[in-house]
C-alpha positions in Angstrom: -26.0 -9.2 17.6 -22.4 -9.4 15.8 -20.3 -6.3 15.5 -20.3 -3.6 12.6 -16.4 -3.6 12.6 -14.0 -6.4 13.3 -10.5 -4.9 14.1 -7.6 -7.7 12.8 -4.4 -7.2 14.8 -1.6 -9.6 14.5 1.3 -9.3 16.8 4.3 -11.3 17.6 6.9 -9.9 20.3 5.1 -6.9 20.8 4.9 -6.9 24.9 6.2 -3.5 24.8 3.6 -1.9 22.2 0.4 -3.7 22.7 -1.6 -2.8 25.8 -1.2 1.7 24.6 -2.2 0.3 21.1 -5.2 -2.2 22.8 -6.3 1.0 25.0 -6.4 3.1 21.5 -9.3 0.5 20.1 -11.0 0.1 23.5 -11.5 4.5 23.7 -13.4 3.6 19.6 -16.1 6.3 19.4 -17.8 3.5 17.5 -18.6 1.3 20.1 -20.0 -1.6 17.9 -16.5 -3.5 17.4 -14.5 -6.5 18.1 -11.0 -7.0 18.5 -9.3 -9.8 17.1 -6.1 -9.9 18.1 -3.7 -12.9 16.4 -0.8 -13.4 19.0 1.7 -15.1 16.2 3.2 -17.8 18.4 5.0 -15.1 20.9 8.0 -16.0 23.1 7.2 -12.8 25.0 4.3 -11.9 27.1 2.3 -10.3 23.9 -0.4 -13.4 24.5 -0.7 -12.6 28.0 -1.7 -9.1 27.6 -3.5 -9.6 24.9 -6.0 -12.3 27.2 -5.7 -9.9 30.2 -8.1 -7.5 27.8 -10.0 -10.1 26.8 -11.1 -10.8 30.6 -11.8 -7.2 31.2 -13.3 -6.4 28.3 -15.8 -8.7 26.4 -15.2 -7.3 23.1 -11.7 -8.2 22.8 -10.9 -12.0 21.3 -7.3 -13.6 21.4 -6.1 -16.1 18.7 -3.1 -18.3 19.9 -1.1 -19.9 16.7 2.0 -21.1 15.8 4.3 -18.6 14.6 3.9 -18.5 10.8 4.4 -14.8 9.6 2.3 -11.4 9.2 0.7 -13.3 6.5 -0.9 -16.6 7.9 -1.9 -14.2 11.6 -4.0 -12.1 9.4 -5.2 -15.4 7.4 -6.2 -16.5 10.8 -7.4 -13.9 12.2 -10.0 -12.9 8.8 -11.6 -16.2 9.2 -12.4 -15.4 13.2 -14.3 -12.0 12.4 -17.5 -11.2 12.2 -17.9 -7.6 11.1 -19.2 -6.7 8.1 -16.0 -4.7 7.8 -12.6 -5.5 9.1 -10.6 -2.6 10.5 -6.5 -3.2 10.4 -4.2 -2.5 13.1 -0.8 -3.0 13.7 0.2 -3.9 17.4 2.7 -0.8 17.6 0.3 1.5 16.4 -2.5 4.0 17.7 -5.9 4.5 17.0 -7.0 8.1 17.2 -10.9 7.6 18.8 -12.7 8.7 15.8 -11.0 6.3 12.9 -13.6 4.0 13.1 -16.2 6.3 13.2 -15.2 8.5 10.3 -13.9 5.1 8.7 -17.1 3.1 8.7 -19.4 6.3 7.5 -16.9 6.7 4.5 -18.2 3.1 3.5 -21.7 3.6 4.3 -22.4 7.1 2.7 -19.8 5.4 -0.2 -20.9 1.9 -1.4 -19.0 2.7 -4.7 -15.9 2.3 -2.5 -14.5 -1.1 -0.9 -12.1 0.3 1.3 -11.0 3.3 2.8 -7.8 4.6 4.1 -7.3 7.4 6.0 -4.3 10.1 7.0 -1.1 9.1 9.4 1.6 10.5 11.4 4.6 9.0 11.9 6.2 8.5 15.8 8.4 9.2 17.5 9.7 12.3 15.7 12.6 12.5 17.3 14.0 9.6 15.5 11.4 9.7 12.1 14.4 10.0 8.6 13.6 12.8 6.3 12.6 10.1 3.8 9.9 8.7 5.9 8.6 12.0 6.4 8.6 12.8 3.0 6.0 9.8 2.9 4.2 10.7 5.5 3.6 14.2 3.2 2.7 12.0 0.2 0.3 9.9 1.8 -1.4 12.8 3.3 -1.5 13.8 -0.3 -3.9 10.6 -1.0 -7.5 12.8 -0.8 -10.1 10.6 -3.2 -10.0 7.1 -4.8 -8.9 9.0 -8.0 -5.4 9.5 -6.3 -5.1 6.2 -5.1 -5.5 4.9 -8.2 -3.3 7.5 -9.7 -0.3 6.8 -7.9 -0.9 3.0 -7.0 2.8 2.3 -8.7 4.6 4.9 -7.0 4.5 3.5 -3.5 1.7 1.7 -1.4 -0.6 4.9 -1.9 -2.1 3.8 1.8 -0.8 2.5 5.0 -2.3 -1.1 5.5 -2.7 -0.3 9.6 -4.9 2.6 8.0 -7.5 0.5 6.2 -10.8 -0.2 6.8 -12.2 -3.0 4.4 -15.3 -5.0 3.4 -15.4 -8.0 4.8 -16.9 -9.9 1.7 -14.1 -8.3 -0.4 -11.3 -9.2 2.1 -12.6 -12.9 1.8 -12.5 -12.9 -2.1 -9.0 -11.3 -2.4 -7.3 -12.5 0.9 -3.3 -12.3 1.7 -1.0 -13.5 -0.4 2.6 -15.4 0.8 4.8 -13.6 -2.1 8.0 -12.1 -2.9 6.7 -8.6 -2.3 4.5 -6.7 0.5 1.5 -8.4 1.4 0.0 -5.0 1.8 0.9 -3.7 -1.3 -0.3 -6.5 -3.0 -3.4 -6.5 -2.0 -3.6 -2.9 -2.4 -3.2 -3.5 -6.1 -5.4 -6.7 -6.4 -7.8 -5.1 -5.1 -7.2 -1.9 -7.6 -7.1 -4.9 -10.4 -10.1 -6.2 -9.7 -12.2 -2.7 -10.4 -12.8 -1.8 -6.7 -12.0 1.7 -5.5 -10.3 2.5 -2.8 -11.3 6.0 -0.6 -9.2 7.9 2.1 -10.5 9.5 5.0 -8.6 13.0 5.0 -7.8 13.3 8.3 -4.9 11.8 10.8 -6.3 8.9 12.6 -3.3 7.0 12.7 -0.2 7.2 15.1 2.1 5.1 12.5 5.1 4.0 14.3 8.6 3.8 12.9 11.7 1.8 14.4 14.8 0.3 13.2 13.1 -3.1 14.2 9.6 -3.2 13.0 8.7 -5.9 10.3 8.6 -3.8 7.3 12.1 -2.4 7.8 13.2 -6.1 8.6 11.7 -8.9 6.2 13.0 -9.7 2.8 10.2 -9.5 0.9 9.5 -5.5 2.3 13.4 -4.6 1.0 13.2 -2.0 -2.1 14.7 -3.8 -4.5 11.3 -6.2 -4.4 9.5 -2.9 -5.4 10.6 -3.5 -8.8 9.3 -6.6 -9.1 6.3 -6.2 -7.8 5.9 -2.7 -10.0 6.3 -4.9 -13.2 3.5 -7.9 -12.3 0.9 -5.1 -12.1 2.1 -3.5 -15.1 2.2 -6.8 -17.0 -1.1 -7.6 -16.3 -2.5 -4.5 -16.6 -1.1 -1.5 -18.7 1.0 -3.5 -20.9 -1.0 -6.7 -21.0 -2.1 -5.8 -24.4 1.6 -5.6 -26.0 5.7 -7.1 -25.1 6.5 -2.9 -25.9 6.4 0.0 -24.2 8.1 3.2 -24.2 9.7 4.1 -20.9 10.0 7.5 -19.3 13.5 8.0 -17.3 16.2 5.5 -16.9 17.8 6.8 -13.4 18.8 4.7 -10.4 14.4 4.0 -10.3 14.2 3.1 -14.3 16.9 1.2 -14.7 15.5 -1.4 -12.1 11.5 -1.5 -13.4 13.8 -1.8 -17.1 15.5 -5.1 -15.6 12.4 -6.5 -14.1 10.3 -6.2 -16.7 12.7 -7.1 -19.1 12.3 -10.8 -16.9 8.5 -10.4 -17.9 8.9 -10.0 -21.4 8.3 -6.4 -21.9 10.7 -4.4 -23.5 11.4 -0.8 -24.6 10.8 0.3 -28.2 12.0 3.9 -26.7 13.7 5.5 -24.2 12.8 9.0 -23.2 15.4 11.3 -21.1 16.5 14.6 -20.9 20.3 13.6 -19.7 22.3 14.8 -22.7 25.1 12.1 -21.9 22.5 9.4 -22.7 20.8 11.4 -25.8 21.2 9.7 -29.2 22.8 6.2 -27.4 20.9 3.2 -27.3 20.1 1.3 -24.4 19.8 -2.9 -24.8 18.8 -2.3 -28.7 15.8 0.9 -27.4 16.8 4.5 -29.0 17.0 6.7 -26.4 14.6 10.3 -27.5 14.0 13.5 -25.6 10.2 14.5 -24.5 9.5 16.6 -28.0 10.1 12.4 -30.1 6.9 11.3 -28.6 4.6 12.5 -31.2 6.5 10.9 -33.8 7.2 7.5 -31.7 4.5 4.4 -32.3 1.7 4.4 -30.4 2.7 1.9 -27.5 2.2 2.5 -23.4 3.9 5.1 -21.8 5.7 4.5 -18.2 7.6 7.0 -16.3 9.6 5.7 -13.7 10.9 9.0 -11.8 11.3 9.6 -8.6 10.1 13.1 -7.0 6.7 14.5 -7.2 8.1 17.6 -9.3 9.2 15.5 -11.5 6.1 13.2 -12.3 4.2 17.0 -12.3 5.9 17.7 -15.5 5.9 14.4 -17.1 1.7 14.2 -16.4 1.9 18.2 -17.8 3.7 17.5 -20.9 1.7 13.6 -21.5 -2.1 15.1 -20.6 -0.7 18.0 -23.4 -0.5 15.7 -26.1 -3.2 13.9 -25.3 -2.3 11.0 -24.0 -4.7 10.1 -20.6 -3.4 8.6 -17.8 -4.2 4.9 -16.9 -5.2 4.2 -20.1 -2.3 5.4 -22.0 0.2 6.0 -19.2 0.9 5.5 -15.6 3.6 6.8 -13.5 5.6 3.9 -11.6 8.0 5.2 -8.9 
């Protein structure tokens, strides 16, 4: 019988961490699994470590491919997965032994979900930055598919190596080698296709953070790529009905998003600000107005681009009080 779950694990130069990662897979309480390790042309002992596991545990299989990067390795591994579900895993992370048990149970209980993530624990704590701790708290605040969809353009709302996805859905959408992170791109395409992503609200993944991890080194993962990703999905989603919108916020995040949207032909009808030095001015032809002016503006989609959950909460409260509905009339994007 084919396994219900295929753990898809790409690995490149992972000799220092791979054995522990595979050990965490082997000790899963759910035993009907396979682990497809894709050695992405590693010059070190990565392949040898994976092959040693395959020799002693038939649930492990190894694919060795020429080095093509993460997307190429993921696509090669996905072709080899036989399970009904594909659980992502990275070679430097650790699974809690209940992870697959709980995520498969959630997918079985909720057929409307295409995927589920879980909460994470970033480690090692001694070197975890304040910014990563903030991101961890934000990620672990996701408790439902509604939370994921609502905040999908703020940051990536689920950690990619925490995802368990229905294999047929993942094969339909695939991974794209694109100008921004492939994991966030996949999440946004899942949501744009009308599918839902749930969350098991328990810390089931130990997520390793270190200076050498790919998300800190790869060009596509640099922070300046994020506004382009947000702009692309806004242009195809909330802003697809016209080229005008209202931008709330012209700080660092708002300015970057404004530039990215302008490159796609989307221009603000007005910019909402509370900074007294900006009120009454024009920015690229758009008047800068206070929040009190919103009811008098022509009805256009509103994009709130401000940093921090407190500021976003105040904006949501204000717009909801004016009768605007999130995701239909406005969205928070960073």
